[in-house]
C-alpha positions as semicolon CSV with decimal commas, in nm:
position;residue;x (nm);y (nm);z (nm)
1;X;4,155;14,036;8,521
2;X;4,214;13,869;8,197
3;X;4,437;14,034;7,914
4;X;4,244;14,315;7,742
5;X;4,291;14,220;7,390
6;X;4,170;13,863;7,434
7;X;3,812;13,876;7,357
8;X;3,694;13,499;7,280
9;X;3,334;13,612;7,213
10;X;3,434;13,829;6,925
11;X;3,707;13,593;6,784
12;X;3,557;13,526;6,450
13;X;3,511;13,909;6,377
14;X;3,860;13,986;6,491
15;X;4,006;13,716;6,259
16;X;3,805;13,844;5,967
17;X;3,951;14,189;6,020
18;X;4,292;14,072;6,056
19;X;4,256;13,872;5,721
20;X;4,097;14,185;5,559
21;X;4,406;14,390;5,662
22;X;4,630;14,149;5,506
23;X;4,458;14,088;5,167
24;X;4,594;14,413;5,006
25;X;4,962;14,321;5,032
26;X;4,910;13,990;4,865
27;X;4,663;14,094;4,607
28;X;4,951;14,348;4,483
29;X;5,121;14,024;4,397
30;X;4,800;13,866;4,247
31;X;4,770;13,640;4,534
32;X;4,463;13,561;4,772
33;X;4,467;13,265;5,043
34;X;4,303;12,944;4,936
35;X;4,186;12,895;5,314
36;X;4,239;13,049;5,654
37;X;4,286;12,811;5,936
38;X;4,117;12,944;6,246
39;X;4,242;12,876;6,606
40;X;4,032;12,782;6,906
41;X;3,929;13,099;7,064
42;X;4,062;12,990;7,417
43;X;4,306;12,732;7,554
44;X;4,527;12,744;7,264
45;X;4,848;12,885;7,392
46;X;5,132;12,638;7,518
47;X;5,379;12,890;7,620
48;X;5,299;13,181;7,870
49;X;5,539;13,411;8,094
50;X;5,451;13,675;8,356
51;X;5,647;13,923;8,556
52;X;5,576;13,849;8,916
53;X;5,487;14,145;9,115
54;X;5,551;14,165;9,501
55;X;5,334;14,399;9,703
56;X;5,370;14,332;10,082
57;X;5,236;13,972;10,135
58;X;5,052;13,969;9,785
59;X;5,217;13,799;9,483
60;X;5,074;13,856;9,149
61;X;5,124;13,746;8,777
62;X;5,134;14,075;8,605
63;X;5,153;14,206;8,216
64;X;5,214;14,547;8,115
65;X;5,017;14,760;7,873
66;X;5,249;14,916;7,606
67;X;5,064;15,224;7,623
68;X;5,136;15,257;8,006
69;X;5,439;15,041;8,052
70;X;5,513;15,149;8,425
71;X;5,165;15,015;8,533
72;X;5,138;14,651;8,606
73;X;4,814;14,464;8,518
74;X;4,746;14,178;8,773
75;X;4,653;13,868;8,583
76;X;4,411;13,640;8,757
77;X;4,286;13,439;8,466
78;X;4,451;13,381;8,134
79;X;4,185;13,186;7,913
80;X;4,400;13,177;7,619
81;X;4,660;12,961;7,785
82;X;4,645;12,563;7,740
83;X;4,418;12,412;8,022
84;X;4,707;12,283;8,211
85;X;4,870;12,616;8,240
86;X;4,527;12,773;8,352
87;X;4,484;12,492;8,628
88;X;4,846;12,537;8,755
89;X;4,866;12,912;8,762
90;X;4,661;12,967;9,084
91;X;4,812;12,680;9,269
92;X;5,160;12,762;9,170
93;X;5,125;13,131;9,290
94;X;4,984;13,046;9,607
95;X;5,269;12,793;9,688
96;X;5,542;13,038;9,573
97;X;5,384;13,328;9,789
98;X;5,386;13,092;10,103
99;X;5,757;12,962;10,042
100;X;6,016;13,241;10,136
101;X;6,292;13,019;9,969
102;X;6,122;13,040;9,642
103;X;5,960;13,364;9,653
104;X;6,249;13,595;9,740
105;X;6,352;13,808;9,455
106;X;6,151;13,609;9,203
107;X;6,122;13,811;8,895
108;X;5,950;13,597;8,629
109;X;5,768;13,286;8,591
110;X;5,743;13,103;8,244
111;X;5,505;12,833;8,143
112;X;5,580;12,538;7,913
113;X;5,298;12,309;7,827
114;X;5,188;12,044;7,554
115;X;4,896;11,913;7,388
116;X;4,966;11,591;7,573
117;X;4,969;11,779;7,902
118;X;5,335;11,765;8,000
119;X;5,464;12,071;8,197
120;X;5,763;12,268;8,281
121;X;5,795;12,604;8,502
122;X;6,075;12,820;8,477
123;X;6,162;13,045;8,775
124;X;6,362;13,367;8,696
125;X;6,525;13,529;8,992
126;X;6,729;13,842;9,074
127;X;6,955;13,664;9,316
128;X;7,186;13,341;9,331
129;X;7,014;13,022;9,393
130;X;7,126;12,831;9,691
131;X;7,055;12,479;9,853
132;X;6,762;12,620;10,037
133;X;6,606;12,715;9,705
134;X;6,708;12,368;9,564
135;X;6,532;12,184;9,844
136;X;6,210;12,402;9,833
137;X;6,217;12,368;9,452
138;X;6,224;11,989;9,464
139;X;5,933;11,963;9,710
140;X;5,746;12,183;9,474
141;X;5,801;11,985;9,175
142;X;5,691;11,657;9,356
143;X;5,399;11,845;9,505
144;X;5,275;11,989;9,162
145;X;5,413;11,691;8,929
146;X;5,583;11,954;8,715
147;X;5,952;11,980;8,605
148;X;6,118;12,311;8,730
149;X;6,408;12,510;8,604
150;X;6,556;12,789;8,821
151;X;6,745;13,064;8,650
152;X;6,955;13,368;8,787
153;X;7,246;13,556;8,605
154;X;7,490;13,293;8,508
155;X;7,317;13,012;8,672
156;X;7,079;12,721;8,583
157;X;6,929;12,480;8,832
158;X;6,720;12,180;8,670
159;X;6,479;11,990;8,895
160;X;6,401;11,665;8,724
161;X;6,441;11,771;8,355
162;X;6,461;12,087;8,135
163;X;6,227;11,986;7,864
164;X;5,865;11,861;7,806
165;X;5,762;11,551;7,561
166;X;5,474;11,640;7,313
167;X;5,277;11,412;7,095
168;X;5,118;11,562;6,789
169;X;4,858;11,375;6,589
170;X;4,912;11,426;6,221
171;X;4,677;11,243;5,981
172;X;4,593;10,995;6,247
173;X;4,963;10,916;6,327
174;X;5,119;11,005;6,642
175;X;5,447;11,198;6,632
176;X;5,670;11,231;6,951
177;X;5,885;11,549;7,015
178;X;6,109;11,652;7,300
179;X;6,084;12,020;7,348
180;X;6,360;12,169;7,534
181;X;6,312;12,486;7,761
182;X;6,526;12,708;7,554
183;X;6,439;12,582;7,207
184;X;6,170;12,755;6,973
185;X;5,855;12,552;6,969
186;X;5,525;12,648;6,800
187;X;5,321;12,802;7,067
188;X;4,966;12,689;6,935
189;X;4,976;12,318;6,904
190;X;4,615;12,305;6,732
191;X;4,736;12,531;6,437
192;X;5,063;12,364;6,433
193;X;4,916;12,032;6,354
194;X;4,731;12,201;6,061
195;X;5,043;12,367;5,955
196;X;5,234;12,026;5,931
197;X;4,948;11,870;5,737
198;X;4,928;12,124;5,491
199;X;5,303;12,096;5,419
200;X;5,255;11,719;5,392
201;X;4,982;11,778;5,146
202;X;5,230;11,966;4,923
203;X;5,533;11,723;4,992
204;X;5,306;11,401;4,890
205;X;5,423;11,290;4,554
206;X;5,754;11,453;4,541
207;X;6,077;11,295;4,401
208;X;6,420;11,336;4,478
209;X;6,557;11,488;4,818
210;X;6,462;11,773;5,067
211;X;6,683;12,039;5,213
212;X;6,513;12,222;5,514
213;X;6,669;12,536;5,665
214;X;6,564;12,656;5,996
215;X;6,440;12,298;6,104
216;X;6,427;12,355;6,484
217;X;6,342;12,054;6,671
218;X;6,245;11,865;6,349
219;X;5,876;11,982;6,379
220;X;5,834;11,962;6,010
221;X;6,122;11,749;5,899
222;X;6,007;11,419;6,065
223;X;5,648;11,405;5,929
224;X;5,744;11,522;5,581
225;X;6,031;11,278;5,547
226;X;5,836;10,992;5,422
227;X;5,761;11,182;5,100
228;X;6,130;11,198;5,016
229;X;6,430;10,981;4,947
230;X;6,642;11,163;5,179
231;X;6,636;11,476;5,387
232;X;6,913;11,716;5,492
233;X;6,790;11,965;5,765
234;X;6,989;12,250;5,928
235;X;6,941;12,453;6,243
236;X;7,189;12,691;6,410
237;X;7,075;12,635;6,772
238;X;7,269;12,365;6,945
239;X;6,986;12,269;7,188
240;X;6,740;12,244;6,906
241;X;6,950;12,020;6,694
242;X;7,037;11,798;6,980
243;X;6,658;11,758;7,025
244;X;6,599;11,713;6,665
245;X;6,833;11,410;6,647
246;X;6,652;11,267;6,982
247;X;6,315;11,314;6,810
248;X;6,440;11,156;6,484
249;X;6,549;10,851;6,672
250;X;6,228;10,844;6,886
251;X;5,998;10,843;6,565
252;X;6,211;10,580;6,386
253;X;6,298;10,792;6,088
254;X;6,600;10,677;5,917
255;X;6,634;10,907;5,608
256;X;6,703;11,245;5,779
257;X;7,041;11,389;5,844
258;X;7,077;11,700;6,081
259;X;7,341;11,958;6,041
260;X;7,408;12,245;6,284
261;X;7,439;12,537;6,038
262;X;7,302;12,866;5,952
263;X;7,110;12,915;5,631
264;X;7,386;13,142;5,518
265;X;7,644;12,878;5,558
266;X;7,429;12,621;5,388
267;X;7,386;12,852;5,097
268;X;7,775;12,895;5,073
269;X;7,807;12,503;5,095
270;X;7,548;12,447;4,817
271;X;7,715;12,717;4,617
272;X;8,058;12,509;4,661
273;X;8,216;12,820;4,803
274;X;8,386;12,640;5,066
275;X;8,353;12,301;5,261
276;X;8,215;12,257;5,611
277;X;8,318;11,994;5,845
278;X;7,962;12,015;6,000
279;X;7,848;11,844;5,676
280;X;8,138;11,576;5,687
281;X;7,878;11,320;5,866
282;X;7,657;11,310;5,551
283;X;7,632;10,977;5,393
284;X;7,763;11,088;5,065
285;X;7,886;11,425;4,913
286;X;7,664;11,718;4,915
287;X;7,654;11,745;4,524
288;X;7,525;11,365;4,496
289;X;7,210;11,472;4,685
290;X;6,908;11,526;4,438
291;X;6,767;11,843;4,607
292;X;6,473;11,944;4,443
293;X;6,254;12,070;4,712
294;X;6,349;12,346;4,976
295;X;6,147;12,392;5,308
296;X;6,199;12,713;5,495
297;X;6,051;12,840;5,821
298;X;6,251;13,165;5,884
299;X;6,242;13,402;6,166
300;X;6,048;13,733;6,124
301;X;6,330;13,900;5,920
302;X;6,264;13,634;5,651
303;X;6,505;13,516;5,384
304;X;6,835;13,714;5,347
305;X;6,953;13,761;4,987
306;X;7,170;13,485;4,970
307;X;6,914;13,223;5,090
308;X;6,665;13,386;4,831
309;X;6,937;13,321;4,544
310;X;6,963;12,948;4,684
311;X;6,569;12,920;4,671
312;X;6,547;13,020;4,314
313;X;6,769;12,692;4,224
314;X;6,497;12,466;4,346
315;X;6,200;12,288;4,154
316;X;5,978;12,348;4,464
317;X;5,970;12,568;4,760
318;X;5,753;12,519;5,081
319;X;5,772;12,845;5,273
320;X;5,638;12,889;5,611
321;X;5,626;13,235;5,759
322;X;5,556;13,439;6,066
323;X;5,566;13,773;5,910
324;X;5,348;13,842;5,633
325;X;5,529;14,150;5,525
326;X;5,892;13,985;5,478
327;X;5,698;13,699;5,302
328;X;5,543;13,950;5,050
329;X;5,891;14,095;4,987
330;X;6,042;13,749;4,944
331;X;5,762;13,611;4,708
332;X;5,815;13,923;4,493
333;X;6,180;13,826;4,461
334;X;6,108;13,466;4,416
335;X;5,827;13,553;4,150
336;X;6,117;13,593;3,893
337;X;6,175;13,231;3,883
338;X;5,874;13,083;4,061
339;X;5,495;13,099;4,073
340;X;5,288;13,045;4,384
341;X;5,048;12,761;4,362
342;X;4,895;12,793;4,699
343;X;4,885;13,057;4,980
344;X;4,703;12,971;5,315
345;X;4,667;13,151;5,656
346;X;4,703;13,026;5,988
347;X;4,589;13,193;6,296
348;X;4,879;13,097;6,514
349;X;4,831;13,420;6,715
350;X;4,484;13,517;6,795
351;X;4,394;13,864;6,929
352;X;4,727;13,976;6,775
353;X;4,810;14,132;6,429
354;X;5,052;13,858;6,372
355;X;4,954;13,595;6,116
356;X;5,136;13,256;6,001
357;X;5,126;13,189;5,652
358;X;5,197;12,898;5,411
359;X;5,308;12,953;5,051
360;X;5,387;12,684;4,783
361;X;5,602;12,788;4,497
362;X;5,686;12,569;4,174
363;X;5,957;12,661;3,933
364;X;5,844;12,833;3,604
365;X;5,922;12,636;3,302
């Protein structure tokens, strides 16, 4: 079966209801979205993961209903997934079921795809992976033309590579991104392109330098860099920071410097509380940058108190949020020093209550 909550024929009305539910919280702040960016109703999700259910000779992808978490639901068709994932799912399942070295104690399968069609499959096990598994996985990789990662407790086996290469088209320009298996990437490629274009629209004509927090693999960083003299972008994940630097070189961007730091540490550095060796590679002292614009794309918890205080010192703040509730709380705090000049909704997660939002803030005179 398909997942019960995905109803493509009713996508428009479901999106309208989701937007209606969000409006009161923003209206309390005197705000309303200037635009709602809708998603394709099917084929939009570039990531998918399933538990694997063993029943005799049968092997199934399953999901669990939160209302009955002990009852698995076999998934035979997953039409919200990107087309490459949809095509691969039945072929992969059949091959896994017929290959004891790959099937034994297989717990979970994860798919990572791209708009450009690249594919990586992660196989998660409750056993140690041996040479027999490795040989079978190599054969599977060649047969299906996909990269494979095998995982078990304390073990990671990489067949070919543990990343995919993406190409996004932003305002008719291609941008190339290496996306590692364990780094966060935007799951809806179509909406991701609209989000980047929106951010570029508000970065255009900026002066001075940009500070970006939670930059990930450089998703927003690199296309926006052309609109600033220099960019400092921070990210805590070592895997993502390494990919971001690769992507900077791949896209021939020369005015961005990445630093592996948390938002809290960067707030300390900006306040001069203490020096950080992870900023020693900057081309000049931090105080000499003209950091007038801040870009943030925080996790669902939103911005902490120290980062909010940091944000209040910037002339412009471009805020990307995956949680409207924490965004509203943060905007209420930032309204002491800034006014919101634009608010937009991006339906990154159709058929769920989640909504991605973008807010542009300008410091009050």
